[in-house]
C-alpha positions in Angstrom: -19.8 -17.7 39.3 -17.6 -18.4 36.4 -13.8 -17.6 36.0 -14.5 -14.6 33.8 -16.8 -13.0 36.3 -14.2 -13.5 39.1 -11.4 -12.0 36.8 -13.7 -9.1 36.0 -14.3 -8.4 39.7 -10.5 -8.4 40.4 -9.9 -6.1 37.4 -12.6 -3.7 38.5 -11.0 -3.4 42.0 -7.6 -2.5 40.6 -8.1 -0.1 37.5 -4.8 1.6 37.7 -2.9 -1.6 37.6 -5.1 -2.6 34.5 -4.1 0.7 32.8 -0.4 0.2 33.6 -0.4 -3.4 32.2 -2.2 -2.2 28.9 0.4 0.6 28.6 3.3 -1.8 29.0 1.7 -4.2 26.6 1.3 -1.4 24.1 4.9 -0.4 24.4 6.3 -3.9 24.1 3.9 -4.5 21.1 5.0 -1.3 19.3 8.6 -2.3 19.8 8.1 -5.6 18.0 5.7 -4.0 15.4 8.6 -2.0 14.1 10.4 -5.2 13.1 7.2 -6.4 11.4 7.0 -3.3 9.1 10.6 -4.3 7.8 9.6 -7.9 7.3 6.5 -7.1 5.4 8.2 -5.0 2.8 9.1 -6.7 -0.5 10.7 -5.8 -3.8 9.0 -7.0 -7.0 11.2 -6.9 -10.0 9.6 -8.0 -13.4 11.1 -10.8 -15.3 13.4 -9.5 -18.1 11.8 -9.6 -21.6 8.2 -9.3 -20.2 6.1 -6.3 -21.1 6.1 -5.3 -17.3 9.9 -5.2 -17.5 9.8 -2.9 -20.5 7.1 -0.7 -19.0 9.1 -0.4 -15.8 12.2 0.4 -17.6 10.7 3.1 -19.5 8.9 4.4 -16.5 12.3 4.7 -14.6 13.9 6.4 -17.6 11.1 9.0 -17.7 10.9 9.5 -13.9 14.4 8.6 -12.6 13.5 10.2 -9.2 11.1 7.2 -8.6 13.9 4.6 -9.0 14.4 4.1 -5.4 10.9 5.0 -4.2 7.6 3.1 -3.9 6.2 3.0 -7.4 3.6 0.9 -9.0 3.3 0.7 -12.8 0.1 -0.6 -14.4 0.5 -2.0 -17.9 -2.8 -2.7 -19.8 -2.1 -4.2 -23.2 -4.4 -5.3 -26.0 -3.9 -8.8 -27.5 -5.5 -9.7 -30.8 -9.2 -9.0 -29.6 -9.1 -5.2 -30.1 -7.2 -2.7 -32.0 -6.7 -0.3 -29.1 -6.8 -0.7 -25.3 -9.6 1.8 -24.9 -11.9 -0.7 -26.7 -11.8 -2.9 -23.5 -14.3 -1.5 -21.1 -12.4 -2.5 -17.9 -9.2 -1.0 -19.3 -11.0 2.3 -20.3 -12.6 2.5 -16.9 -9.4 1.7 -15.0 -7.4 4.3 -17.1 -10.1 7.0 -16.4 -9.9 6.2 -12.7 -6.1 6.5 -12.7 -6.5 9.9 -14.6 -8.9 11.1 -12.1 -6.7 10.0 -9.0 -3.8 11.7 -10.6 -5.6 14.9 -11.2 -6.9 14.7 -7.6 -3.3 14.2 -6.3 -1.9 17.0 -8.4 -4.7 19.3 -7.3 -4.0 18.6 -3.5 -0.2 18.6 -4.0 0.8 20.9 -6.9 3.9 19.9 -8.7 4.0 16.3 -7.4 3.2 14.9 -10.9 6.0 15.8 -13.1 4.7 14.6 -16.5 
């Protein structure tokens, strides 16, 4: 028989040792995973003078409590092709979905949305 078959037979004969090894591997992996969480976080600051920078500044002026939190600002602008952003089907759909998600969030957690 092959190597994997022999390994399976040995593992089946010692199930408690297998569980202990997996438990130790889980603890060791969890220890190193905590460092990975810190490594995967990043800070995105928009470039000064861009519409994203202006939108973020306005957002932080209106909602100062979010300044040090995890916040995403979505800026949809209209350039030359339309007179209003709602004329762009994608933007109108995206804005409607954001409104629905905000309403759902506010309904589940009253008072979480302050404006």
